[in-house]
Every structure is written in C-alpha cells, then in structure tokens.
C-alpha positions in Angstrom: -37.8 -1.4 -36.3 -37.6 -1.0 -40.1 -41.0 -2.7 -40.4 -42.8 -0.3 -38.1 -45.5 2.1 -39.5 -44.0 5.5 -38.6 -47.2 7.2 -39.7 -49.1 5.4 -37.0 -50.1 7.7 -34.1 -49.0 5.0 -31.6 -45.4 4.9 -33.0 -43.9 5.7 -29.6 -45.5 2.6 -28.0 -44.6 0.5 -31.0 -41.0 1.5 -30.7 -41.0 0.7 -27.0 -42.5 -2.7 -27.7 -39.7 -3.4 -30.3 -37.0 -2.4 -27.8 -38.6 -4.6 -25.1 -38.7 -7.5 -27.6 -35.0 -6.9 -28.5 -34.0 -7.3 -24.8 -36.2 -10.4 -24.6 -34.4 -11.9 -27.6 -31.0 -10.9 -26.3 -31.5 -12.5 -22.9 -33.1 -15.7 -24.2 -30.0 -17.8 -24.2 -28.7 -16.7 -20.8 -32.2 -17.0 -19.2 -32.5 -20.5 -20.5 -29.1 -21.4 -19.1 -29.9 -20.0 -15.6 -33.3 -21.7 -15.5 -31.8 -25.1 -16.4 -29.0 -24.7 -13.9 -31.1 -23.5 -11.0 -34.5 -25.2 -11.5 -33.9 -27.9 -14.1 -36.6 -26.4 -16.4 -36.5 -24.8 -19.8 -37.7 -21.4 -20.8 -40.4 -23.1 -22.8 -41.4 -25.1 -19.8 -41.6 -21.9 -17.7 -43.6 -19.8 -20.1 -45.7 -22.3 -22.0 -46.5 -25.1 -19.5 -49.9 -24.5 -18.0 -49.4 -27.4 -15.6 -46.3 -25.9 -14.0 -46.8 -25.5 -10.2 -47.4 -21.9 -9.1 -44.4 -21.9 -6.7 -42.1 -23.2 -9.4 -43.4 -20.7 -11.9 -42.8 -17.8 -9.4 -39.3 -19.1 -8.7 -38.6 -19.4 -12.4 -39.8 -15.8 -13.1 -37.5 -14.6 -10.3 -34.6 -16.5 -11.8 -35.3 -15.1 -15.2 -35.4 -11.5 -13.9 -32.3 -12.0 -11.8 -30.5 -13.4 -14.9 -31.4 -10.2 -16.8 -30.1 -8.0 -14.0 -26.7 -9.7 -13.9 -25.9 -8.6 -17.4 -25.3 -4.9 -17.5 -26.7 -4.0 -20.8 -28.4 -0.6 -21.5 -29.2 1.4 -24.6 -30.1 4.9 -25.3 -32.4 5.5 -28.2 -33.0 8.9 -29.6 -35.1 9.8 -32.6 -37.8 12.1 -34.1 -41.3 10.9 -34.7 -44.3 12.8 -36.2 -45.5 13.2 -32.7 -42.2 14.8 -31.4 -38.8 13.7 -30.2 -38.3 10.4 -28.5 -35.5 9.7 -26.0 -35.4 6.3 -24.2 -33.1 4.7 -21.8 -33.8 1.0 -21.7 -32.3 -2.1 -20.0 -33.6 -5.6 -19.5 -35.7 -4.5 -16.5 -37.1 -1.0 -17.2 -37.6 1.6 -19.9 -37.6 5.3 -19.2 -38.6 8.1 -21.5 -37.0 11.5 -21.0 -37.2 15.0 -22.4 -33.9 16.3 -21.0 -30.8 14.0 -21.2 -29.9 10.4 -20.4 -26.6 8.9 -19.5 -25.6 5.3 -19.3 -22.7 3.6 -17.6 -20.8 3.8 -14.3 -20.5 7.6 -14.2 -24.2 8.3 -14.5 -24.5 10.3 -11.3 -21.4 12.4 -11.9 -22.4 13.3 -15.5 -26.0 14.2 -14.6 -24.8 16.4 -11.7 -22.4 18.1 -14.1 -25.2 18.7 -16.6 -27.4 20.2 -13.9 -24.5 22.4 -12.6 -23.9 23.7 -16.2 -27.7 24.2 -16.6 -27.8 21.9 -19.6 -31.2 21.7 -21.3 -32.5 20.1 -24.5 -32.9 23.6 -26.0 -29.2 24.3 -26.1 -27.2 24.2 -29.3 -25.5 21.0 -30.5 -22.1 22.7 -30.0 -22.8 23.8 -26.4 -24.3 20.3 -25.6 -21.2 18.6 -27.0 -18.9 20.9 -25.0 -20.8 20.0 -21.8 -20.5 16.3 -22.6 -16.7 16.7 -23.1 -16.5 18.6 -19.8 -18.5 15.9 -18.0 -16.3 13.2 -19.5 -13.1 15.0 -18.5 -14.3 15.8 -15.0 -15.4 12.1 -14.5 -12.0 10.8 -15.7 -10.2 12.9 -13.2 -12.1 11.5 -10.2 
C-alpha cells in the first residue's frame, strides 16, 4: 500500500483492491495445492488456459473458493483518507466497509451485542471505547 497515491480521489477503491490482492497472494500456495489434489490441474491451468473445458473451469473455481474458506483469516483495516475514515473487515471471500465498529474472531456476535447494549458509537471517546472493548472481552471470557 505504500505505493498508492493517497491524493487520488479513488483511494478507498485502490485500498480495497490492494487488500483483495493481498488475500489472493496469501492463498496462492494453498489454492494450488487443493487444485492439484482434487482436479489434477495447476492454478495457471485454471486461470490462464482458454482451452479448459467449462465444467472443469467451474469445478476449479469452486475448489479455489472452498480452499480460501477453509483457512479462517480475517483482517480489520482502519485508517483516515482525505475523503474520510476507512474501516474494512476483509477475508478471502468478502470485504465489508463499516462506519460503526467491526469485530473479528469467534466471539463476534457476543461482542457486537455488548457494544449495542452499551450504545457504543464511533463518536465516543477513545477512553470510553476502550472501556467497552475491555468489558466485551471480559464478558465473553466468562461465557
């Protein structure tokens, strides 16, 4: 992301493309392994062979997506651009932008419900927000 032009009006989209590209790169080795094991083809064969049968291509894309889903990797990216704050939750399948709060991991539902109960918003002070996160963490560890 260091090479991006942060003065560009489309910086939000450029950041999203970089995050998507990062996931593509991260899953390259595992996707190739699954494609070879299940279909006997390479990633290059799936994505660059125009002569690949449509049914094999469809099955290959399904295998590639399934491979990405089996590795539980998520990131939360927060930052400030000229066009306003940016808060993203991304994994290998989807990317979601938010203006409130994002939580990643096994306790997502509990933490989000706690934030809603405590009426947490993005306009609250850092101290209060930190307190709510500590409360959410403590309440989840007791369950």
